[in-house]
DRENPA-508917 format. One record per residue: x negated, y, z of N, C-alpha, C in turn; residue in one letter; residue number from 1. Coordinates in Angstrom, 1 decimal. Layout:
BEGIN
ATOM,X,Y,Z,X,Y,Z,X,Y,Z,A,NUM;
...
//
This chain:
BEGIN
ATOM,-24.9,-42.2,45.3,-23.8,-42.7,46.3,-22.6,-42.0,45.9,X,1;
ATOM,-22.8,-40.6,45.9,-22.0,-39.6,46.0,-21.1,-39.8,44.6,X,2;
ATOM,-21.9,-40.2,43.5,-21.0,-40.4,42.2,-20.4,-41.4,42.2,X,3;
ATOM,-20.9,-42.6,43.1,-20.1,-44.0,43.0,-18.8,-43.7,43.7,X,4;
ATOM,-19.0,-43.1,44.9,-18.0,-42.6,45.5,-16.7,-41.8,44.9,X,5;
ATOM,-17.1,-40.8,44.0,-16.0,-40.2,43.3,-15.3,-41.0,42.1,X,6;
ATOM,-16.3,-41.7,41.6,-15.7,-42.7,40.6,-14.8,-43.8,41.0,X,7;
ATOM,-14.9,-44.0,42.4,-14.0,-44.9,43.0,-12.7,-44.2,43.1,X,8;
ATOM,-12.6,-43.1,43.7,-11.5,-42.0,44.1,-10.7,-42.0,42.8,X,9;
ATOM,-11.6,-41.6,41.4,-11.1,-41.3,40.4,-10.1,-42.6,39.8,X,10;
ATOM,-10.6,-43.8,40.0,-10.1,-45.0,39.4,-8.6,-45.3,40.3,X,11;
ATOM,-9.0,-44.9,41.7,-7.8,-45.1,42.6,-6.6,-43.9,42.2,X,12;
ATOM,-7.0,-42.9,42.0,-6.2,-41.9,41.5,-5.2,-42.4,40.0,X,13;
ATOM,-6.2,-42.9,39.3,-5.4,-43.2,38.0,-4.7,-44.3,38.2,X,14;
ATOM,-5.0,-45.3,39.1,-4.1,-46.4,39.3,-2.9,-46.1,40.1,X,15;
ATOM,-2.9,-44.9,41.0,-1.7,-44.4,41.8,-0.8,-43.7,40.7,X,16;
ATOM,-1.4,-43.1,39.8,-0.3,-42.4,39.0,0.1,-43.1,37.8,X,17;
ATOM,-0.8,-44.2,37.4,-0.2,-45.3,36.5,0.8,-46.1,37.3,X,18;
ATOM,1.0,-46.4,38.3,2.0,-47.1,39.0,3.2,-46.4,39.1,X,19;
ATOM,2.7,-45.0,39.3,4.2,-44.0,39.6,4.7,-44.0,38.2,X,20;
ATOM,4.2,-44.2,37.2,4.8,-43.9,35.9,5.3,-45.1,35.5,X,21;
ATOM,4.9,-46.4,35.9,5.5,-47.5,35.8,7.0,-47.7,36.7,X,22;
ATOM,6.9,-47.3,37.8,7.9,-47.0,38.6,9.3,-46.3,38.1,X,23;
ATOM,8.8,-45.2,37.5,9.8,-44.1,37.0,10.4,-44.8,35.9,X,24;
ATOM,9.6,-45.4,34.9,10.2,-46.1,33.8,11.0,-47.3,34.3,X,25;
ATOM,10.5,-48.1,35.4,11.1,-49.3,35.7,12.8,-49.0,36.4,X,26;
ATOM,12.7,-48.1,37.1,14.2,-47.5,37.7,15.0,-46.7,36.4,X,27;
ATOM,14.3,-46.0,35.7,15.0,-45.4,34.6,16.0,-46.6,33.7,X,28;
ATOM,15.2,-47.6,33.2,15.7,-48.7,32.6,16.5,-49.7,33.3,X,29;
ATOM,16.3,-49.9,34.5,17.0,-50.9,35.5,18.6,-49.8,35.6,X,30;
ATOM,18.6,-48.5,35.9,19.7,-48.1,36.1,20.4,-47.9,34.7,X,31;
ATOM,19.9,-48.1,33.6,20.3,-47.9,32.2,21.3,-49.1,32.0,X,32;
ATOM,20.5,-50.3,32.3,21.3,-51.4,32.2,22.4,-51.8,33.1,X,33;
ATOM,22.6,-51.0,34.1,23.6,-51.5,35.1,25.2,-50.8,34.5,X,34;
ATOM,24.9,-50.1,33.3,26.0,-49.3,32.6,27.0,-48.7,33.8,X,35;
ATOM,26.3,-47.7,34.4,27.2,-46.8,35.7,27.9,-46.1,34.8,X,36;
ATOM,29.0,-45.7,35.4,30.1,-44.6,35.1,29.3,-43.2,35.0,X,37;
ATOM,28.4,-43.1,34.4,27.7,-41.5,34.4,27.6,-41.4,33.0,X,38;
ATOM,27.3,-39.8,32.8,27.2,-39.3,31.3,25.9,-40.0,30.6,X,39;
ATOM,26.2,-40.4,29.5,25.1,-41.2,28.7,23.9,-40.3,28.4,X,40;
ATOM,23.8,-39.3,28.9,22.7,-38.4,28.5,21.7,-38.6,29.7,X,41;
ATOM,22.2,-39.3,30.8,21.1,-39.3,31.8,20.4,-40.3,31.6,X,42;
ATOM,20.5,-41.2,30.9,19.8,-42.2,30.4,19.3,-42.1,29.0,X,43;
ATOM,19.2,-41.2,28.4,18.7,-40.7,27.1,17.1,-40.8,27.0,X,44;
ATOM,16.8,-40.9,25.6,15.1,-40.6,25.3,14.9,-39.1,25.8,X,45;
ATOM,15.7,-38.2,25.9,15.5,-36.9,26.3,15.0,-36.8,27.7,X,46;
ATOM,16.0,-37.3,28.6,15.7,-37.4,30.1,14.7,-38.1,30.3,X,47;
ATOM,14.1,-39.0,29.8,13.1,-39.9,29.7,11.7,-38.9,29.5,X,48;
ATOM,11.6,-38.3,28.5,10.5,-37.4,28.1,10.3,-36.4,29.1,X,49;
ATOM,11.6,-35.8,29.7,11.5,-34.8,30.8,10.7,-35.4,32.0,X,50;
ATOM,11.3,-36.8,32.4,10.8,-37.3,33.7,9.5,-37.7,33.4,X,51;
ATOM,9.0,-38.0,32.5,7.5,-38.3,31.9,6.7,-36.8,32.2,X,52;
ATOM,7.3,-35.9,31.6,6.6,-34.8,31.5,6.6,-34.0,33.1,X,53;
ATOM,7.6,-34.5,33.8,7.6,-33.8,35.4,6.3,-34.7,36.0,X,54;
ATOM,6.1,-35.8,35.9,5.0,-36.6,36.5,4.1,-36.0,36.1,X,55;
ATOM,3.6,-35.8,34.7,2.0,-35.3,34.2,2.1,-33.8,34.9,X,56;
ATOM,3.0,-33.1,34.8,2.9,-31.9,35.6,2.6,-31.9,37.0,X,57;
ATOM,3.0,-32.7,37.9,2.9,-33.0,39.1,1.4,-33.4,39.3,X,58;
ATOM,0.8,-34.5,38.7,-0.3,-34.9,38.6,-1.5,-33.8,38.3,X,59;
ATOM,-1.2,-33.1,37.3,-2.2,-32.0,37.1,-1.9,-30.6,37.9,X,60;
ATOM,-0.7,-30.7,38.9,-0.6,-29.7,39.5,-0.1,-28.4,38.7,X,61;
ATOM,0.7,-28.8,37.6,1.3,-27.7,36.7,0.4,-26.9,35.9,X,62;
ATOM,-0.8,-27.6,35.8,-1.8,-26.7,35.0,-1.6,-27.5,33.6,X,63;
ATOM,-2.2,-26.7,32.5,-2.2,-27.1,31.2,-1.0,-27.0,30.4,X,64;
ATOM,-0.9,-27.4,29.3,0.3,-27.3,28.7,1.2,-28.4,28.1,X,65;
ATOM,0.4,-29.6,28.0,1.2,-30.8,27.4,2.3,-31.4,28.4,X,66;
ATOM,2.3,-31.2,29.2,3.9,-31.5,30.3,5.0,-30.5,30.0,X,67;
ATOM,4.5,-29.2,29.7,5.4,-28.3,29.4,6.2,-28.6,28.0,X,68;
ATOM,5.2,-28.9,26.9,5.6,-29.4,25.6,6.7,-30.7,25.7,X,69;
ATOM,6.3,-31.6,26.5,7.0,-32.9,26.5,8.5,-32.4,27.1,X,70;
ATOM,8.5,-31.6,28.1,9.6,-31.2,29.1,10.7,-30.5,27.9,X,71;
ATOM,9.7,-29.5,27.5,10.4,-28.7,26.2,11.3,-29.4,25.3,X,72;
ATOM,10.7,-30.4,24.8,11.2,-31.2,23.6,12.4,-31.8,24.1,X,73;
ATOM,12.1,-32.6,25.3,13.1,-33.2,26.2,14.5,-32.2,26.3,X,74;
ATOM,14.1,-31.2,26.9,15.2,-30.1,27.4,16.0,-29.6,26.1,X,75;
ATOM,15.2,-29.2,25.1,15.9,-28.7,23.9,16.9,-29.7,23.5,X,76;
ATOM,16.5,-30.7,23.2,17.4,-31.9,22.6,18.3,-32.4,23.4,X,77;
ATOM,18.0,-32.4,24.9,19.2,-32.6,26.0,20.2,-31.6,26.0,X,78;
ATOM,19.9,-30.3,25.8,21.0,-29.5,25.9,22.1,-29.7,24.6,X,79;
ATOM,21.8,-30.2,23.7,22.8,-30.6,22.7,23.6,-31.7,23.1,X,80;
ATOM,23.3,-32.4,23.9,24.0,-33.5,24.3,24.8,-33.2,25.3,X,81;
ATOM,24.7,-32.1,26.4,25.5,-31.6,27.1,26.5,-30.7,26.8,X,82;
ATOM,25.7,-29.6,25.9,26.5,-28.3,25.7,27.5,-28.6,24.4,X,83;
ATOM,26.9,-29.2,23.7,27.4,-29.6,22.3,27.8,-28.3,21.4,X,84;
ATOM,26.5,-27.8,21.1,26.2,-26.7,20.2,27.0,-26.5,18.9,X,85;
ATOM,27.7,-25.4,18.7,28.4,-25.6,17.2,27.7,-25.5,16.1,X,86;
ATOM,26.4,-25.2,16.1,25.6,-25.0,15.1,24.7,-26.3,14.7,X,87;
ATOM,24.1,-26.4,13.8,23.5,-27.7,13.4,22.1,-27.7,14.2,X,88;
ATOM,22.2,-28.4,15.3,21.0,-28.2,16.1,19.8,-28.9,15.7,X,89;
ATOM,19.7,-30.2,15.3,18.6,-30.9,14.6,18.1,-29.9,13.6,X,90;
ATOM,18.8,-29.2,12.8,18.1,-28.5,11.9,17.3,-27.3,12.5,X,91;
ATOM,18.1,-26.6,13.5,17.4,-25.4,14.2,16.5,-25.8,15.4,X,92;
ATOM,16.7,-26.8,15.9,16.0,-27.4,17.1,14.3,-27.5,16.9,X,93;
ATOM,14.1,-28.1,15.9,12.4,-28.5,15.7,11.7,-27.3,15.5,X,94;
ATOM,12.4,-26.3,14.5,11.7,-24.7,14.5,11.5,-24.2,15.6,X,95;
ATOM,12.4,-24.1,16.8,12.4,-23.6,17.9,11.2,-24.3,18.7,X,96;
ATOM,11.2,-25.4,18.4,10.1,-26.3,19.2,8.6,-25.6,18.9,X,97;
ATOM,8.6,-25.9,17.4,7.6,-25.3,16.9,7.0,-24.0,17.3,X,98;
ATOM,8.0,-22.9,17.1,7.5,-21.8,17.8,7.3,-21.4,18.9,X,99;
ATOM,7.8,-22.3,20.0,7.3,-22.2,21.3,5.9,-22.9,21.4,X,100;
ATOM,5.7,-23.9,20.6,4.3,-24.4,20.7,3.5,-23.4,20.1,X,101;
ATOM,3.6,-22.9,19.2,2.8,-21.9,18.7,2.5,-20.8,19.7,X,102;
ATOM,3.5,-20.4,20.1,3.0,-19.1,21.3,2.2,-19.7,22.2,X,103;
ATOM,2.6,-20.9,22.8,1.7,-21.5,23.7,0.2,-21.4,23.3,X,104;
ATOM,-0.1,-22.0,21.8,-1.3,-22.2,21.6,-2.1,-20.9,21.4,X,105;
ATOM,-1.2,-19.8,21.2,-1.8,-18.5,21.1,-2.6,-17.9,22.4,X,106;
ATOM,-1.4,-18.2,23.4,-1.6,-17.6,24.5,-2.7,-18.5,25.6,X,107;
ATOM,-3.1,-19.9,25.1,-3.7,-20.6,25.8,-5.1,-20.2,26.2,X,108;
ATOM,-5.8,-20.3,27.2,-7.0,-19.8,27.8,-7.9,-21.2,27.0,X,109;
ATOM,-8.8,-21.0,26.3,-9.7,-21.9,25.7,-10.7,-22.5,27.0,X,110;
ATOM,-10.8,-23.9,27.1,-11.4,-24.7,28.0,-12.8,-23.9,28.1,X,111;
ATOM,-13.3,-23.2,26.9,-14.9,-22.7,27.3,-15.0,-21.5,28.2,X,112;
ATOM,-13.8,-21.2,28.7,-13.7,-20.1,29.5,-14.4,-20.6,31.0,X,113;
ATOM,-14.5,-22.0,30.9,-15.2,-22.3,32.0,-16.6,-22.7,31.8,X,114;
ATOM,-17.6,-21.8,32.0,-19.2,-22.0,31.7,-19.6,-23.0,32.1,X,115;
ATOM,-20.6,-23.7,31.4,-21.0,-25.4,31.5,-21.5,-25.3,33.0,X,116;
ATOM,-22.2,-24.2,33.3,-23.1,-24.4,34.7,-22.2,-24.8,35.8,X,117;
ATOM,-20.9,-24.5,35.7,-19.9,-24.8,36.9,-19.9,-26.3,36.9,X,118;
ATOM,-19.8,-27.0,35.7,-19.7,-28.4,35.5,-21.1,-28.9,36.3,X,119;
ATOM,-22.3,-28.5,35.7,-23.2,-28.8,36.2,-23.8,-28.8,37.8,X,120;
ATOM,-23.0,-27.7,38.3,-23.6,-27.5,39.6,-22.4,-27.8,40.7,X,121;
ATOM,-21.3,-28.1,40.1,-20.2,-28.5,40.9,-19.5,-27.5,41.7,X,122;
ATOM,-20.1,-26.2,41.0,-19.4,-25.2,42.3,-17.9,-24.9,41.8,X,123;
ATOM,-17.1,-25.6,42.3,-15.5,-25.3,42.1,-15.2,-24.2,42.7,X,124;
ATOM,-15.7,-23.6,44.1,-15.2,-22.4,44.6,-15.5,-21.3,43.8,X,125;
ATOM,-16.6,-21.2,43.4,-17.3,-20.1,42.5,-16.4,-20.1,41.4,X,126;
ATOM,-16.0,-21.2,40.9,-15.1,-21.1,39.3,-14.0,-20.8,39.9,X,127;
ATOM,-13.4,-21.1,40.7,-12.0,-20.5,41.2,-12.0,-19.2,41.4,X,128;
ATOM,-13.1,-18.5,42.0,-13.3,-17.1,42.1,-13.3,-16.3,40.9,X,129;
ATOM,-14.3,-16.8,40.1,-14.5,-16.2,38.9,-13.2,-16.2,38.0,X,130;
ATOM,-12.6,-17.2,37.9,-11.2,-17.4,37.4,-10.2,-16.2,37.8,X,131;
ATOM,-10.2,-16.0,39.1,-9.2,-15.1,39.7,-9.8,-13.8,39.2,X,132;
ATOM,-10.9,-13.4,39.2,-11.2,-12.1,38.5,-11.2,-12.0,37.1,X,133;
ATOM,-11.3,-13.1,36.4,-10.8,-13.1,35.0,-9.7,-12.6,34.7,X,134;
ATOM,-8.6,-13.4,35.5,-7.1,-13.2,35.2,-7.0,-11.6,35.6,X,135;
ATOM,-7.7,-11.1,36.7,-7.3,-9.7,37.3,-8.3,-8.7,36.2,X,136;
ATOM,-8.8,-9.2,35.1,-9.4,-8.2,34.7,-10.7,-7.6,34.9,X,137;
ATOM,-11.3,-8.2,36.0,-12.7,-7.5,36.6,-13.8,-8.6,36.4,X,138;
ATOM,-13.8,-9.5,35.7,-14.8,-10.5,35.5,-15.5,-10.4,34.2,X,139;
ATOM,-16.6,-10.1,34.4,-17.7,-9.9,33.0,-18.8,-10.9,33.0,X,140;
ATOM,-19.3,-11.8,32.2,-20.2,-12.6,31.8,-20.8,-12.5,30.6,X,141;
ATOM,-21.9,-12.4,30.5,-22.8,-12.6,29.2,-23.5,-13.8,29.2,X,142;
ATOM,-23.0,-14.5,28.2,-23.7,-16.0,28.1,-24.9,-15.9,27.0,X,143;
ATOM,-26.0,-16.1,27.2,-27.2,-16.0,26.1,-26.9,-17.1,25.5,X,144;
ATOM,-27.2,-16.8,24.1,-27.6,-18.0,23.1,-26.2,-18.9,23.0,X,145;
ATOM,-24.9,-18.2,23.0,-23.8,-18.9,22.8,-23.1,-18.1,21.7,X,146;
ATOM,-22.2,-18.7,20.8,-21.5,-18.3,19.9,-20.2,-19.0,19.5,X,147;
ATOM,-19.3,-18.7,19.0,-18.1,-19.2,18.5,-18.5,-20.8,18.1,X,148;
ATOM,-19.5,-20.8,17.2,-19.6,-22.1,16.7,-19.8,-23.0,17.6,X,149;
ATOM,-20.4,-22.9,19.0,-20.9,-23.7,20.1,-19.7,-24.3,20.5,X,150;
ATOM,-18.3,-24.0,20.2,-17.1,-24.3,21.0,-16.0,-24.9,19.9,X,151;
ATOM,-15.5,-26.0,20.1,-14.4,-26.6,19.3,-13.1,-26.2,19.6,X,152;
ATOM,-12.2,-25.9,18.7,-11.1,-25.5,18.8,-10.2,-26.3,17.8,X,153;
ATOM,-9.9,-27.4,17.9,-9.0,-28.1,16.6,-7.8,-28.5,16.9,X,154;
ATOM,-6.9,-28.1,16.0,-5.6,-28.1,16.2,-4.7,-28.7,15.0,X,155;
ATOM,-3.9,-29.6,15.3,-3.1,-30.0,14.1,-1.7,-30.4,14.6,X,156;
ATOM,-0.8,-29.8,14.0,0.6,-29.6,14.4,1.4,-30.1,13.0,X,157;
ATOM,1.8,-31.2,13.1,2.5,-31.8,11.7,1.5,-31.7,10.4,X,158;
ATOM,0.4,-32.0,10.7,-0.3,-32.1,9.7,-1.9,-32.6,10.1,X,159;
ATOM,-2.8,-32.2,9.5,-4.3,-33.1,9.5,-5.4,-31.9,9.8,X,160;
ATOM,-6.2,-31.9,10.5,-7.5,-31.2,10.7,-8.7,-32.0,10.9,X,161;
ATOM,-9.6,-31.8,9.9,-10.8,-32.5,9.9,-11.8,-31.3,10.4,X,162;
ATOM,-12.9,-31.5,11.4,-14.0,-30.7,11.6,-15.2,-31.6,11.7,X,163;
ATOM,-16.3,-30.8,11.2,-17.7,-31.4,11.6,-18.5,-30.1,12.2,X,164;
ATOM,-19.0,-30.7,13.6,-19.4,-29.8,14.3,-21.2,-29.9,14.1,X,165;
ATOM,-21.6,-28.6,13.9,-23.1,-28.6,13.5,-23.9,-28.1,14.7,X,166;
ATOM,-23.4,-27.3,15.5,-24.0,-26.6,16.4,-25.1,-27.6,17.6,X,167;
ATOM,-26.3,-27.0,17.8,-27.0,-27.5,18.3,-27.4,-27.0,19.9,X,168;
ATOM,-26.1,-26.3,20.1,-25.8,-25.8,21.6,-24.3,-26.2,22.0,X,169;
ATOM,-24.0,-27.1,21.5,-22.4,-27.6,21.7,-21.9,-27.4,23.1,X,170;
ATOM,-20.9,-26.6,23.4,-20.3,-26.4,24.7,-19.0,-27.2,25.0,X,171;
ATOM,-18.6,-28.0,24.0,-17.3,-28.7,24.2,-16.2,-27.9,23.7,X,172;
ATOM,-14.9,-28.2,24.1,-13.8,-27.5,23.7,-12.6,-28.1,23.7,X,173;
ATOM,-11.4,-28.1,22.9,-10.2,-28.7,22.6,-10.0,-29.3,21.2,X,174;
ATOM,-9.1,-30.4,21.5,-8.7,-31.2,20.4,-7.2,-31.2,20.6,X,175;
ATOM,-6.3,-30.8,19.8,-4.7,-30.7,20.1,-4.2,-31.5,18.9,X,176;
ATOM,-3.5,-32.5,19.0,-2.7,-33.0,17.9,-1.4,-33.3,18.3,X,177;
ATOM,-0.5,-32.8,17.7,1.0,-33.0,18.0,1.7,-33.1,16.7,X,178;
ATOM,2.1,-34.7,16.6,2.7,-34.8,15.2,1.8,-34.8,14.2,X,179;
ATOM,0.6,-34.9,14.7,-0.3,-34.8,13.3,-1.8,-35.7,13.7,X,180;
ATOM,-2.7,-35.2,12.9,-3.8,-36.2,13.0,-5.2,-35.1,13.1,X,181;
ATOM,-6.2,-35.4,14.2,-7.3,-34.6,13.9,-8.5,-35.6,14.0,X,182;
ATOM,-9.4,-35.3,12.8,-10.8,-36.2,13.0,-11.9,-35.1,13.2,X,183;
ATOM,-12.9,-35.4,14.2,-13.9,-34.4,14.4,-15.2,-35.1,14.6,X,184;
ATOM,-16.0,-34.9,13.8,-17.4,-35.3,13.5,-18.4,-34.6,14.3,X,185;
ATOM,-19.0,-35.3,15.4,-19.9,-34.7,16.2,-21.4,-35.3,16.0,X,186;
ATOM,-21.4,-36.0,14.8,-22.6,-36.7,14.8,-24.1,-35.6,14.5,X,187;
ATOM,-23.7,-34.5,13.9,-24.6,-33.5,13.7,-24.8,-32.7,15.0,X,188;
ATOM,-23.9,-32.6,16.0,-24.1,-31.8,17.0,-25.1,-32.4,18.3,X,189;
ATOM,-25.4,-31.3,19.1,-26.4,-31.6,20.1,-26.2,-30.6,21.3,X,190;
ATOM,-26.8,-31.2,22.5,-26.5,-30.6,23.7,-27.3,-31.0,24.5,X,191;
ATOM,-27.4,-30.2,25.7,-28.0,-31.0,26.9,-27.3,-30.8,28.2,X,192;
ATOM,-27.3,-31.7,29.0,-26.4,-31.8,30.1,-25.0,-32.4,29.9,X,193;
ATOM,-24.1,-31.7,30.4,-22.7,-32.3,30.3,-21.6,-31.4,29.6,X,194;
ATOM,-20.9,-31.8,28.8,-19.8,-31.0,28.0,-18.5,-31.7,28.3,X,195;
ATOM,-17.4,-30.9,28.2,-16.1,-31.6,28.1,-15.4,-31.1,27.1,X,196;
ATOM,-14.8,-32.3,26.6,-13.6,-32.0,25.5,-12.3,-32.3,26.0,X,197;
ATOM,-11.4,-31.4,25.9,-10.0,-31.7,26.3,-9.2,-32.1,25.3,X,198;
ATOM,-8.9,-33.4,25.1,-8.0,-34.0,24.1,-6.6,-34.0,24.5,X,199;
ATOM,-5.8,-33.8,23.5,-4.2,-33.9,23.7,-3.6,-34.4,22.5,X,200;
ATOM,-3.1,-35.5,22.6,-2.2,-36.3,21.4,-1.0,-36.7,21.9,X,201;
ATOM,0.0,-35.8,21.5,1.5,-36.0,21.5,2.0,-36.6,20.0,X,202;
ATOM,2.6,-37.7,19.8,2.9,-38.3,18.8,2.2,-38.0,17.8,X,203;
ATOM,0.5,-38.0,18.2,-0.2,-37.9,17.0,-1.4,-38.8,17.4,X,204;
ATOM,-2.5,-38.2,16.8,-3.8,-39.1,16.8,-5.1,-38.1,16.6,X,205;
ATOM,-5.9,-38.7,17.2,-7.3,-38.0,17.7,-8.6,-38.9,17.3,X,206;
ATOM,-9.3,-38.5,16.1,-10.5,-39.5,16.1,-11.9,-39.0,16.3,X,207;
ATOM,-12.6,-39.0,17.3,-14.0,-38.6,17.4,-15.0,-39.4,16.9,X,208;
ATOM,-16.0,-39.0,16.2,-17.2,-39.8,15.8,-18.3,-39.1,16.4,X,209;
ATOM,-19.1,-39.8,17.5,-20.2,-39.3,18.3,-21.6,-40.0,17.8,X,210;
ATOM,-22.6,-39.5,18.3,-23.9,-40.0,18.2,-23.9,-41.2,19.3,X,211;
ATOM,-24.5,-42.4,18.7,-24.5,-43.5,19.6,-25.4,-43.4,21.0,X,212;
ATOM,-26.3,-42.4,20.9,-27.0,-42.1,22.0,-26.4,-41.2,23.3,X,213;
ATOM,-25.1,-40.7,23.1,-24.5,-39.9,23.9,-23.9,-40.9,25.2,X,214;
ATOM,-23.8,-40.3,26.3,-23.1,-41.0,27.5,-21.9,-40.6,27.4,X,215;
ATOM,-21.0,-41.5,27.1,-19.4,-40.8,27.0,-18.6,-41.4,28.1,X,216;
ATOM,-18.0,-40.8,28.6,-17.0,-40.7,29.7,-15.8,-40.3,29.5,X,217;
ATOM,-14.6,-41.2,29.6,-13.2,-41.1,29.0,-12.5,-40.8,30.4,X,218;
ATOM,-11.8,-39.8,30.6,-10.9,-39.5,31.8,-9.5,-39.0,31.2,X,219;
ATOM,-9.0,-39.7,30.1,-7.5,-39.5,29.7,-6.4,-40.3,30.2,X,220;
ATOM,-5.3,-39.5,30.2,-4.1,-40.1,30.9,-3.1,-40.6,29.6,X,221;
ATOM,-2.8,-41.8,29.8,-2.1,-42.3,28.8,-0.6,-42.7,29.2,X,222;
ATOM,0.6,-42.1,28.3,1.7,-42.6,28.4,2.4,-42.9,27.2,X,223;
ATOM,2.5,-44.4,26.9,3.1,-44.9,25.8,1.8,-44.5,24.6,X,224;
ATOM,0.6,-44.4,25.0,-0.3,-44.2,24.2,-1.4,-45.1,24.5,X,225;
ATOM,-2.5,-44.8,23.5,-3.8,-45.8,23.9,-4.8,-44.9,23.6,X,226;
ATOM,-6.2,-45.1,24.5,-7.6,-44.7,24.2,-8.3,-46.0,23.9,X,227;
ATOM,-9.0,-45.7,22.8,-9.9,-47.0,22.3,-11.2,-46.5,22.1,X,228;
ATOM,-12.2,-47.1,22.6,-13.7,-46.8,22.3,-14.2,-47.9,21.4,X,229;
ATOM,-14.3,-47.6,20.2,-14.5,-48.7,19.1,-16.2,-48.6,18.8,X,230;
ATOM,-17.1,-48.0,19.7,-18.3,-48.0,19.3,-18.9,-49.3,19.6,X,231;
ATOM,-19.6,-49.6,18.8,-20.5,-51.1,18.6,-21.5,-51.1,20.1,X,232;
ATOM,-21.3,-52.0,20.9,-21.6,-51.9,22.0,-23.6,-52.0,21.6,X,233;
ATOM,-23.8,-52.9,20.9,-25.4,-53.2,20.5,-26.0,-52.0,20.0,X,234;
ATOM,-25.2,-50.9,19.6,-25.8,-49.8,18.9,-25.9,-48.8,19.9,X,235;
ATOM,-25.3,-49.0,21.3,-25.2,-47.8,22.2,-26.6,-47.8,22.9,X,236;
ATOM,-27.1,-46.7,23.1,-28.2,-46.4,23.8,-28.1,-45.1,24.6,X,237;
ATOM,-27.1,-44.9,25.6,-26.5,-43.8,26.2,-27.9,-43.0,26.9,X,238;
ATOM,-28.0,-41.6,26.6,-28.8,-40.8,27.3,-28.2,-40.0,28.6,X,239;
ATOM,-28.8,-40.2,29.6,-28.0,-39.6,31.0,-28.2,-38.1,30.8,X,240;
ATOM,-29.1,-37.4,29.8,-29.2,-35.9,29.9,-28.1,-35.4,28.7,X,241;
ATOM,-27.1,-36.4,28.1,-26.4,-35.8,26.9,-24.9,-36.7,27.4,X,242;
ATOM,-24.3,-36.1,28.2,-23.1,-36.8,28.9,-21.6,-35.9,28.3,X,243;
ATOM,-21.0,-36.7,27.6,-19.8,-36.3,27.2,-18.7,-36.6,27.7,X,244;
ATOM,-17.8,-35.7,28.3,-16.7,-36.0,29.1,-15.5,-35.7,28.5,X,245;
ATOM,-14.7,-36.9,28.2,-13.5,-36.7,27.5,-12.2,-36.7,28.4,X,246;
ATOM,-11.5,-35.8,28.3,-10.4,-35.5,29.4,-9.1,-35.4,28.4,X,247;
ATOM,-7.9,-35.1,29.2,-6.8,-35.0,28.5,-5.7,-35.9,28.7,X,248;
ATOM,-4.5,-35.6,27.8,-3.6,-36.8,27.8,-3.0,-37.3,26.5,X,249;
ATOM,-2.7,-38.4,26.4,-2.3,-39.1,25.2,-0.8,-39.6,25.2,X,250;
ATOM,0.2,-39.2,24.8,1.6,-39.6,25.0,2.2,-39.9,23.5,X,251;
ATOM,2.3,-41.2,23.3,3.0,-41.6,22.0,2.0,-41.5,21.0,X,252;
ATOM,0.6,-41.8,21.3,-0.2,-41.4,20.5,-1.6,-42.2,20.7,X,253;
ATOM,-2.7,-41.7,20.0,-3.8,-42.7,20.3,-5.1,-41.8,20.0,X,254;
ATOM,-5.8,-42.3,20.9,-7.3,-41.4,20.7,-8.3,-42.6,20.3,X,255;
ATOM,-9.1,-42.2,19.5,-10.4,-43.4,19.2,-11.6,-42.7,19.1,X,256;
ATOM,-12.6,-43.5,19.8,-13.9,-43.1,19.9,-14.9,-43.8,18.9,X,257;
ATOM,-15.5,-43.4,17.9,-16.4,-44.2,16.9,-17.9,-43.6,17.1,X,258;
ATOM,-18.8,-44.4,16.5,-20.1,-44.3,16.3,-20.6,-45.0,15.2,X,259;
ATOM,-21.5,-44.2,14.3,-21.8,-45.0,13.1,-23.4,-45.3,13.1,X,260;
//
């Protein structure tokens, strides 16, 4: 009963935020078509990207990085419309965006810093306390039987990244695709319980190939993008002891889940 109530809450939350995005888009295009006597940059694609990034930021309580990347790209190219730089902005703007994205990737704390036991026990208060101690440098934890191969960290920026996960103690991880494509094959991986993959596709694509007996739950927010479960229904035999939770955001991109 508790899980059913939580699912209802999650669906309502998605509906609210999806409606909010549509309202923002509707107001934006409505005002644009009124041809008001205002600067043209107010109704530019850059401003739209900033507004969408702000919606994503509020939804996630300013956690994570996709909203920042969206607002960064919009802000950098919007500044050209407002300030009119003397140098060739398109030539130098994108390298600057890449540098900032690279810095974010280097400083981003991997999702596997949240141990699996917190997900299973639902002990969010303990997780927040441990995270506070981690940030303060006073948290130490020894996880038996885990190594770097148990965690996924796939990144594709203006390129492609293909991964085959062989771990039999898979702990989840991150897949990030920005103006690129990532393919992750999980058919040889195994785990027990619940693992989380945080997938981010911004002007890019992510393809995940998973075993047909995994119970896959999708909680991805999409803005001008799509998430498609392409697994054949007749081949599915979900095992409740192997639940893969896919979270993240898809903006002007696509995320596909397949099984062979």
